[in-house]
C-alpha positions as CSV (number, residue, x, y, z in Angstrom):
1,M,-18.4,11.1,3.5
2,I,-17.7,11.0,7.2
3,D,-20.9,10.7,9.3
4,T,-20.1,13.3,11.9
5,E,-23.3,12.8,13.7
6,Y,-22.6,9.1,14.2
7,I,-19.1,9.9,15.3
8,K,-20.4,12.4,17.9
9,A,-23.1,10.0,19.1
10,R,-20.5,7.2,19.6
11,R,-18.3,9.6,21.6
12,N,-21.1,10.1,24.1
13,E,-21.3,6.4,24.9
14,P,-21.1,6.1,28.8
15,W,-17.9,4.0,28.7
16,R,-16.2,6.6,26.6
17,Q,-17.2,9.3,29.0
18,E,-15.9,7.2,31.9
19,L,-12.5,6.8,30.2
20,R,-12.2,10.6,29.7
21,K,-12.7,11.1,33.4
22,E,-10.1,8.5,34.5
23,L,-7.1,10.5,33.2
24,K,-6.8,14.2,32.7
25,N,-5.6,15.4,29.3
26,K,-2.4,16.8,30.9
27,E,-1.6,13.3,32.1
28,R,-2.4,11.7,28.7
29,I,-0.1,14.2,26.9
30,A,2.7,13.4,29.3
31,I,2.8,9.7,28.3
32,P,5.7,9.2,25.8
33,R,4.9,7.6,22.4
34,V,5.5,3.9,22.2
35,K,8.4,2.6,20.3
36,M,7.8,-0.3,17.9
37,P,9.9,-3.4,18.9
38,E,11.8,-4.7,15.9
39,L,14.4,-7.3,15.0
40,D,18.1,-6.5,15.2
41,G,19.2,-4.9,11.9
42,K,22.2,-7.1,11.3
43,Y,20.2,-10.3,12.0
44,R,17.2,-9.4,9.9
45,S,19.2,-8.2,6.9
46,R,19.8,-11.8,5.9
47,C,16.4,-13.3,6.6
48,Y,12.7,-12.8,5.7
49,E,11.3,-12.6,9.2
50,E,9.0,-9.6,9.7
51,V,11.0,-6.6,10.9
52,N,8.5,-5.0,13.2
53,L,7.4,-7.3,16.0
54,G,4.2,-5.6,17.1
55,L,3.1,-4.1,20.4
56,T,2.4,-6.1,23.6
57,L,-1.0,-5.7,25.2
58,E,0.6,-3.5,27.9
59,Q,2.3,-1.3,25.3
60,A,-0.9,-1.0,23.3
61,V,-3.1,-0.1,26.3
62,Q,-0.6,2.5,27.5
63,E,-0.4,4.1,24.0
64,A,-4.2,4.1,23.7
65,K,-4.3,6.3,26.9
66,R,-2.5,9.0,24.9
67,C,-5.6,9.5,22.7
68,L,-7.5,12.6,24.0
69,D,-10.8,11.5,22.4
70,C,-11.2,14.9,20.8
71,P,-14.7,16.3,20.2
72,E,-13.6,16.9,16.6
73,P,-11.3,14.1,15.7
74,H,-9.4,15.4,12.7
75,C,-7.4,12.1,12.5
76,I,-10.5,10.6,10.8
77,E,-10.4,13.3,8.1
78,G,-6.8,12.1,7.4
79,C,-7.9,8.5,6.9
80,P,-9.0,7.7,3.3
81,V,-11.2,4.9,4.5
82,E,-12.7,6.9,7.4
83,I,-12.0,4.6,10.3
84,N,-13.5,5.8,13.5
85,I,-10.1,6.1,15.0
86,P,-10.9,7.4,18.5
87,E,-13.5,4.6,19.1
88,F,-11.2,1.8,18.2
89,I,-8.4,3.3,20.3
90,K,-10.6,3.8,23.3
91,N,-11.7,0.2,23.0
92,I,-8.0,-0.8,23.3
93,E,-7.6,1.5,26.3
94,R,-10.4,-0.4,28.1
95,N,-8.9,-3.8,27.0
96,E,-11.8,-4.6,24.7
97,I,-9.5,-5.5,21.8
98,L,-12.0,-7.6,19.8
99,E,-14.4,-4.6,19.8
100,A,-11.6,-2.5,18.5
101,A,-11.0,-4.9,15.7
102,K,-14.8,-4.9,14.9
103,T,-14.7,-1.1,14.7
104,L,-11.8,-1.2,12.2
105,K,-13.7,-3.6,10.0
106,I,-16.7,-1.3,9.7
107,T,-14.9,0.8,7.1
108,S,-11.6,-1.1,6.4
109,S,-11.3,-4.4,4.6
110,L,-7.6,-4.7,5.4
111,P,-6.8,-3.5,8.9
112,A,-3.8,-5.8,9.5
113,V,-2.4,-4.7,6.1
114,C,-2.9,-1.0,6.7
115,G,-1.4,-1.2,10.2
116,R,1.8,-2.3,8.5
117,V,2.2,-0.5,5.2
118,C,0.2,2.7,5.3
119,P,2.0,6.0,5.7
120,Q,0.1,7.0,8.8
121,E,2.6,9.8,9.4
122,K,1.3,11.5,6.3
123,Q,-2.4,10.6,6.8
124,C,-4.2,10.2,10.1
125,E,-1.3,10.8,12.4
126,S,-0.4,14.0,10.6
127,L,-3.6,15.6,12.0
128,C,-3.3,14.3,15.6
129,I,-3.9,17.0,18.2
130,H,-0.6,16.0,20.0
131,L,1.4,17.7,17.2
132,K,-0.1,21.0,18.2
133,T,1.3,20.6,21.6
134,K,4.7,19.9,20.0
135,G,4.4,16.3,21.1
136,E,4.4,13.1,19.0
137,A,1.2,11.8,17.4
138,V,-0.6,8.9,18.8
139,A,0.8,5.7,17.1
140,I,-2.5,5.0,15.3
141,G,-0.9,2.7,12.8
142,H,0.8,0.6,15.5
143,L,-2.5,0.3,17.4
144,E,-4.4,-0.7,14.2
145,R,-1.9,-3.5,13.6
146,F,-2.2,-4.6,17.2
147,A,-6.0,-4.8,17.2
148,A,-6.1,-6.7,13.9
149,D,-3.3,-9.1,15.0
150,F,-4.8,-9.7,18.4
151,E,-8.1,-10.7,16.9
152,R,-6.4,-13.1,14.4
153,E,-4.2,-14.7,17.1
154,S,-7.2,-15.1,19.4
155,G,-8.9,-17.3,16.8
156,K,-12.1,-15.2,17.3
157,I,-12.1,-13.5,13.9
158,S,-15.3,-11.6,13.3
159,V,-17.0,-11.2,9.9
160,P,-18.5,-7.8,9.2
161,E,-22.3,-7.6,8.9
162,I,-23.7,-7.9,5.4
163,A,-27.1,-6.9,4.1
164,E,-29.5,-9.6,2.7
165,S,-28.5,-10.6,-0.8
166,N,-30.1,-8.5,-3.6
167,G,-29.1,-10.9,-6.3
168,I,-27.2,-8.3,-8.3
169,K,-23.9,-9.4,-9.7
170,I,-20.9,-7.1,-9.6
171,A,-17.5,-7.7,-11.2
172,V,-14.1,-6.4,-9.9
173,I,-11.1,-6.4,-12.2
174,G,-7.9,-6.8,-10.0
175,S,-7.5,-8.0,-6.5
176,G,-5.2,-5.4,-5.1
177,P,-6.1,-3.0,-2.3
178,A,-8.6,-1.0,-4.4
179,G,-10.4,-4.1,-5.7
180,L,-10.5,-5.8,-2.2
181,S,-11.8,-2.6,-0.5
182,F,-14.5,-2.2,-3.2
183,A,-15.4,-5.9,-3.0
184,G,-15.8,-5.7,0.8
185,D,-18.1,-2.7,0.8
186,M,-20.3,-4.0,-2.1
187,A,-20.6,-7.3,-0.2
188,K,-21.8,-5.4,2.8
189,Y,-24.4,-3.7,0.6
190,G,-25.7,-7.2,-0.3
191,Y,-24.3,-7.6,-3.8
192,E,-22.9,-10.8,-5.3
193,V,-19.3,-9.8,-6.0
194,S,-16.8,-11.7,-8.2
195,V,-13.1,-10.6,-8.3
196,F,-11.1,-11.4,-11.5
197,E,-7.4,-11.6,-11.0
198,A,-4.8,-12.1,-13.8
199,L,-2.2,-13.8,-11.6
200,H,-2.4,-17.1,-9.8
201,E,-2.7,-15.6,-6.3
202,I,-5.1,-13.0,-4.8
203,G,-3.7,-9.8,-3.4
204,G,-2.2,-7.8,-6.3
205,V,0.6,-5.5,-5.2
206,L,0.1,-6.7,-1.6
207,K,1.5,-10.1,-2.7
208,Y,3.8,-9.3,-5.6
209,G,5.1,-5.9,-4.7
210,I,5.6,-5.8,-0.9
211,P,8.2,-8.2,0.6
212,E,7.3,-10.5,3.4
213,F,9.7,-8.9,5.9
214,R,7.3,-5.9,5.7
215,L,4.0,-7.6,5.0
216,P,3.8,-11.4,5.4
217,N,1.6,-13.2,2.9
218,T,-0.2,-15.0,5.7
219,I,-1.5,-11.7,6.9
220,V,-3.0,-10.8,3.5
221,D,-4.5,-14.3,3.2
222,V,-6.4,-13.9,6.4
223,E,-7.9,-10.6,5.2
224,I,-8.9,-12.3,1.9
225,D,-10.4,-15.2,3.8
226,I,-12.7,-12.8,5.7
227,L,-13.9,-11.4,2.3
228,E,-14.6,-15.0,1.1
229,K,-16.7,-15.6,4.2
230,M,-18.6,-12.4,3.3
231,G,-19.5,-14.1,0.0
232,V,-16.9,-12.5,-2.3
233,K,-15.8,-14.9,-5.1
234,F,-12.3,-14.9,-6.5
235,I,-11.4,-16.1,-10.0
236,T,-7.6,-16.3,-10.7
237,N,-5.6,-16.7,-13.9
238,C,-8.2,-14.6,-15.7
239,I,-7.1,-11.6,-17.8
240,V,-9.9,-9.2,-18.7
241,G,-9.2,-8.2,-22.2
242,K,-7.8,-11.6,-23.1
243,T,-9.5,-14.4,-21.2
244,I,-12.8,-12.6,-21.1
245,S,-14.1,-9.4,-22.5
246,Y,-16.3,-6.5,-21.4
247,E,-19.1,-8.1,-23.5
248,D,-18.6,-11.4,-21.8
249,L,-19.1,-9.8,-18.4
250,H,-22.4,-8.3,-19.6
251,E,-23.6,-11.6,-21.0
252,A,-22.8,-13.2,-17.7
253,G,-25.2,-10.8,-16.0
254,F,-22.9,-8.3,-14.3
255,K,-24.6,-5.0,-13.7
256,G,-21.6,-3.1,-12.5
257,I,-17.8,-3.3,-13.1
258,F,-15.0,-1.8,-11.1
259,I,-11.6,-1.6,-12.7
260,A,-8.8,-1.8,-10.2
261,S,-6.1,-3.3,-12.3
262,G,-3.3,-1.1,-10.9
263,A,-0.2,0.2,-12.6
264,G,2.0,-2.7,-13.4
265,L,3.9,-1.3,-16.5
266,P,7.4,-0.4,-15.3
267,N,9.1,2.9,-16.3
268,F,12.7,3.0,-17.5
269,M,15.1,6.0,-18.0
270,N,16.0,5.3,-21.7
271,I,19.7,5.6,-21.2
272,P,22.5,3.7,-22.9
273,G,23.0,0.1,-21.8
274,E,19.5,-0.3,-20.2
275,N,18.9,-3.3,-22.4
276,L,21.9,-5.2,-20.9
277,A,21.4,-8.5,-18.9
278,G,21.3,-7.7,-15.2
279,V,19.3,-4.5,-15.7
280,L,15.6,-5.0,-14.8
281,S,12.6,-3.3,-13.3
282,S,11.7,-3.4,-9.6
283,N,8.3,-4.7,-10.7
284,E,9.8,-7.8,-12.3
285,Y,12.4,-8.3,-9.5
286,L,9.9,-8.1,-6.7
287,T,7.3,-10.2,-8.4
288,R,9.8,-12.9,-9.1
289,V,11.0,-13.0,-5.5
290,N,7.7,-12.2,-3.6
291,L,5.3,-14.2,-5.7
292,M,7.4,-16.8,-7.6
293,G,9.9,-17.7,-4.9
294,A,12.9,-16.7,-7.0
295,N,15.0,-16.5,-3.8
296,R,14.8,-20.3,-3.6
297,P,17.3,-22.5,-5.5
298,E,14.6,-24.8,-6.8
299,S,12.5,-21.9,-8.2
300,D,11.1,-22.2,-11.8
301,T,11.6,-18.4,-12.2
302,P,15.1,-17.7,-10.7
303,V,16.5,-14.2,-10.5
304,F,20.2,-13.2,-10.6
305,H,21.2,-12.4,-7.0
306,G,24.1,-10.0,-7.6
307,K,27.0,-9.0,-5.3
308,N,27.2,-5.3,-6.2
309,V,23.5,-4.3,-6.6
310,A,22.3,-0.8,-7.4
311,I,18.7,0.3,-7.0
312,I,17.7,3.4,-8.9
313,G,15.1,5.5,-7.1
314,G,14.1,6.8,-3.7
315,G,10.5,5.5,-3.1
316,N,9.2,2.7,-1.0
317,T,9.5,0.3,-3.9
318,A,13.2,1.2,-4.2
319,M,13.6,0.5,-0.4
320,D,11.8,-2.9,-0.8
321,S,14.1,-3.8,-3.7
322,V,17.4,-2.9,-2.1
323,R,16.5,-4.6,1.2
324,T,15.5,-7.7,-0.8
325,A,18.8,-7.7,-2.6
326,Q,20.6,-7.5,0.7
327,R,18.6,-10.5,1.9
328,L,19.6,-12.4,-1.2
329,G,23.3,-12.1,-0.4
330,A,24.4,-8.8,-1.9
331,E,27.8,-7.8,-0.5
332,K,27.1,-4.2,-1.5
333,A,23.5,-3.1,-1.9
334,M,23.0,0.6,-2.7
335,I,20.3,3.2,-3.3
336,V,21.2,5.6,-6.2
337,Y,18.9,8.7,-6.0
338,R,19.2,12.0,-7.8
339,R,18.0,14.1,-5.0
340,S,19.0,14.3,-1.3
341,E,17.6,12.2,1.4
342,E,15.2,15.0,2.5
343,E,13.5,14.7,-0.9
344,M,13.0,11.0,-0.8
345,P,9.4,9.9,-1.2
346,A,10.0,6.7,0.8
347,R,8.6,6.5,4.3
348,V,11.1,7.6,7.0
349,E,10.7,4.3,8.7
350,E,11.7,2.4,5.6
351,I,14.8,4.6,5.1
352,H,15.7,4.1,8.8
353,H,15.3,0.3,8.5
354,A,17.4,0.2,5.4
355,K,20.3,2.1,7.1
356,E,20.1,-0.2,10.1
357,E,20.5,-3.1,7.7
358,G,23.7,-1.7,6.1
359,I,22.2,-0.3,2.9
360,I,24.5,2.3,1.2
361,F,22.9,5.6,0.1
362,M,24.3,7.4,-2.9
363,N,22.2,10.5,-2.9
364,L,22.7,13.3,-5.5
365,H,23.8,10.7,-8.1
366,N,22.0,9.8,-11.3
367,P,22.9,7.0,-13.8
368,I,23.6,8.1,-17.3
369,Q,25.0,4.9,-18.8
370,Y,25.4,1.2,-18.1
371,I,28.5,-0.7,-19.4
372,G,28.4,-4.4,-20.2
373,D,31.0,-7.2,-20.3
374,E,31.8,-9.4,-23.3
375,K,28.8,-11.5,-22.5
376,G,26.3,-8.6,-22.5
377,H,25.9,-8.5,-18.8
378,V,26.1,-5.2,-16.9
379,K,29.4,-4.7,-15.1
380,Q,29.6,-0.9,-14.4
381,M,27.5,2.2,-14.4
382,I,28.4,5.8,-14.9
383,L,26.8,8.2,-12.4
384,Q,26.3,11.9,-13.0
385,K,26.8,13.9,-9.8
386,M,24.0,16.3,-8.9
387,E,23.2,19.3,-6.8
388,L,19.9,20.8,-5.7
389,G,18.5,23.8,-7.5
390,E,15.2,25.6,-7.1
391,P,12.0,23.8,-6.1
392,D,10.0,22.2,-8.9
393,A,6.2,21.6,-9.2
394,S,6.3,18.9,-6.5
395,G,7.8,21.4,-4.0
396,R,11.0,19.5,-3.9
397,R,14.3,21.1,-5.0
398,R,15.1,20.2,-8.5
399,P,18.2,18.1,-9.1
400,V,20.8,19.8,-11.4
401,E,23.8,18.3,-13.0
402,I,27.3,19.3,-11.9
403,P,29.1,19.8,-15.2
404,G,31.9,17.3,-15.8
405,A,31.3,15.5,-12.5
406,T,30.8,11.8,-13.1
407,E,31.8,8.6,-11.3
408,T,32.0,5.0,-12.5
409,I,31.3,2.2,-10.1
410,D,31.1,-1.6,-10.5
411,V,27.7,-3.3,-10.5
412,D,26.4,-6.7,-11.6
413,L,22.7,-6.1,-11.0
414,V,20.7,-2.9,-11.5
415,I,17.1,-2.6,-10.5
416,V,15.2,0.4,-11.9
417,A,12.5,1.7,-9.5
418,V,11.5,5.1,-11.0
419,G,7.8,4.5,-11.2
420,V,5.2,2.6,-13.1
421,S,2.4,3.3,-15.6
422,P,-1.0,1.6,-16.1
423,N,-1.0,-1.5,-18.2
424,P,-3.0,-0.5,-21.4
425,L,-4.5,-4.0,-21.8
426,V,-7.6,-3.5,-19.5
427,P,-8.5,0.0,-20.7
428,K,-8.3,-1.1,-24.3
429,A,-10.8,-3.9,-23.5
430,F,-13.5,-1.3,-22.8
431,T,-14.6,0.5,-26.0
432,G,-15.6,4.1,-25.2
433,L,-13.5,4.4,-22.0
434,N,-11.9,7.9,-21.7
435,V,-8.2,7.4,-21.1
436,S,-5.6,10.2,-20.4
437,N,-2.3,10.5,-22.3
438,R,-0.6,8.9,-19.3
439,G,-2.8,5.8,-19.8
440,T,-4.9,6.4,-16.7
441,I,-8.7,6.0,-16.8
442,I,-10.5,9.3,-16.5
443,V,-13.3,9.2,-13.9
444,N,-15.8,11.5,-12.2
445,Q,-13.9,12.5,-9.1
446,D,-17.0,12.4,-6.8
447,T,-18.2,8.9,-7.7
448,L,-15.3,7.4,-9.7
449,Q,-17.7,6.6,-12.5
450,T,-16.2,6.4,-16.0
451,D,-17.7,7.5,-19.3
452,L,-19.3,4.0,-19.5
453,P,-22.2,4.3,-17.0
454,D,-21.8,0.8,-15.5
455,V,-18.0,1.0,-15.2
456,Y,-16.2,2.6,-12.3
457,A,-12.4,2.7,-11.7
458,G,-10.0,3.5,-8.9
459,G,-6.5,3.0,-7.4
460,D,-3.4,3.2,-9.5
461,I,-5.3,2.7,-12.8
462,V,-6.7,6.1,-12.1
463,R,-4.0,7.8,-10.0
464,G,-1.0,6.4,-11.9
465,G,0.6,5.3,-8.7
466,A,-0.3,5.8,-5.1
467,T,-0.4,4.2,-1.6
468,V,-2.3,1.2,-0.5
469,I,-4.6,3.3,1.7
470,L,-5.4,5.8,-1.1
471,A,-6.3,2.9,-3.4
472,M,-8.6,1.5,-0.6
473,G,-10.2,4.9,-0.2
474,D,-11.0,4.8,-4.0
475,G,-12.5,1.4,-3.6
476,R,-14.9,2.6,-0.9
477,K,-15.8,5.8,-2.8
478,A,-16.5,3.7,-6.0
479,A,-18.7,1.3,-4.0
480,A,-20.8,4.1,-2.6
481,G,-21.1,5.7,-6.0
482,M,-22.1,2.4,-7.8
483,N,-24.5,1.4,-5.1
484,E,-26.3,4.8,-5.3
485,R,-26.6,4.6,-9.0
486,I,-28.0,1.0,-8.9
487,I,-30.5,2.1,-6.3
488,N,-31.6,5.3,-8.1
489,Y,-31.9,3.6,-11.5
490,K,-33.4,0.4,-10.1
491,L,-31.0,-1.6,-12.2
C-alpha cells in the first residue's frame, strides 16, 4: 500500500521545492527524452556484450529535469514495488546520485536489474504526466539503471537499514525475483531468512532465462551480495520436495514459508515431429547457454548451434532465444509468430533490437509439422499461413488459418517459446495446498497467503507467467502479509 502521506511529506523537502523553482514546467516539458546509447547492431549480433550502454551523468541529469515532480505522482501507482520515483529522480537532478540509489533500495531489492529488464513502458512510464501533453514519458527505467550502476561503480554501495533481529526463521523456496524481493523485505523487518535454490547458482530466471547481453550476471551477483550483507542466507542445490520436505522445514524451526519456485515447465504445441532431435524448449535452450555455458566449446552441456534456426513465439523469451541463436552463429535466425507484430507481447525495445541485429520475422505463420532426416534430426517445418480475425479474450485479434495456404522451409534447430507452466514438484510437497487446474497455487489476493496458514506464494507459481517486476511486487506483498500475521498471532 502506497504511503501517500509520506510521499507528500518528502515532496515538501526544501531541496525539492528549490528544484521546482529553478525550471518552469514549460521548460521541463520542452526537454526531449534521452536516447539510450547502444552497441552497433551488426557488431553486437555476434558477441555477448551488453546491448544498452547506459546514460552518462550529463544525460541522466538532463533527463531528470524533465520530471515535473507532480503533486500526485501516478507513476508510483504503476510501479509494483512502489518506488518513490519522483524522489529518486529529483536526487539525480541535483547530482546526489548515491541518495537516489538509496531511495530505490527502500522498496526495491533489485534496482539495477529492474532498470534493465522491466517493461517500464507498460508500468510506471505509462502513467507519466508527459503522455497527457502528447510528449514522451520520463525515461524512468533508464534513470533507475543509471542510479544503481553509478552506486556500484563508485564502490560506495549502501546496504538498506534492517531492524534488530527478532530470531524468527523464515524460509524462501526459489531465488528468482519474487523470492529475492521477499527475502529483502523480510530481512528489513528483522527476520532470519534462508533461501533454498534448486540450481547451483542464485538468481533463478534472472540467471538462467535472461541472456547476458540484456542482463549481465555480474549485475545480478551484486544485488545478491547486498542481500547477503543484510543477513539473507542462500542454500543451493536443494530441491524442496526431494532434498528436504515441508515437514523438514518445520522441524528446522521455520515459522513461515514463501513459495517462489517460478514456472519452469515448458509448454509445447503437440504437433507432429515435435519429438525430433533439434526441437527443444526455450527454457532448456536458454538455461544451457546462460547458466551452463553451452556456447563454449569445452562445455559439459553443449547445445546444437544450428544454421537455420526458428523460434516459435512472440514474447520476450522468444526474442532472447532468437538473439542468442544469432550470437551462436546462425546464418538465418527467425521468429515464427502466428499473429502480426502489433500483437506481439515482447517489449518494443526487444523487437527493435532484434531487427537491428538482422533477425527475420515471419509473422502470421504457425508451425503445423516438423520433418526429420534419416537420423531423426529436424530438417524442415511446414508453416500454416494465418490472417487476423476478430479480437479474442486478450483483446488481440485472433489468428485464423488461411485454408490451403502452407509453406515448407528448411530448419536445423527449432526452439519452442510458447509459454511455461509451474513445475508440480513443489506444490505436491505441501499436503493441503490448494492448486488450480493450471498447476498454479491459489492464494488470498490481498496477502498471498495459501490455505496453509504459514505458507505464502507469489510470482510465476501463482501467476503462471509474468514479468520480473510483477514477481517482485508479489514478494513485497507476501512479506507484508506474513509479517502482519506473525505480529498479530505472536508466532
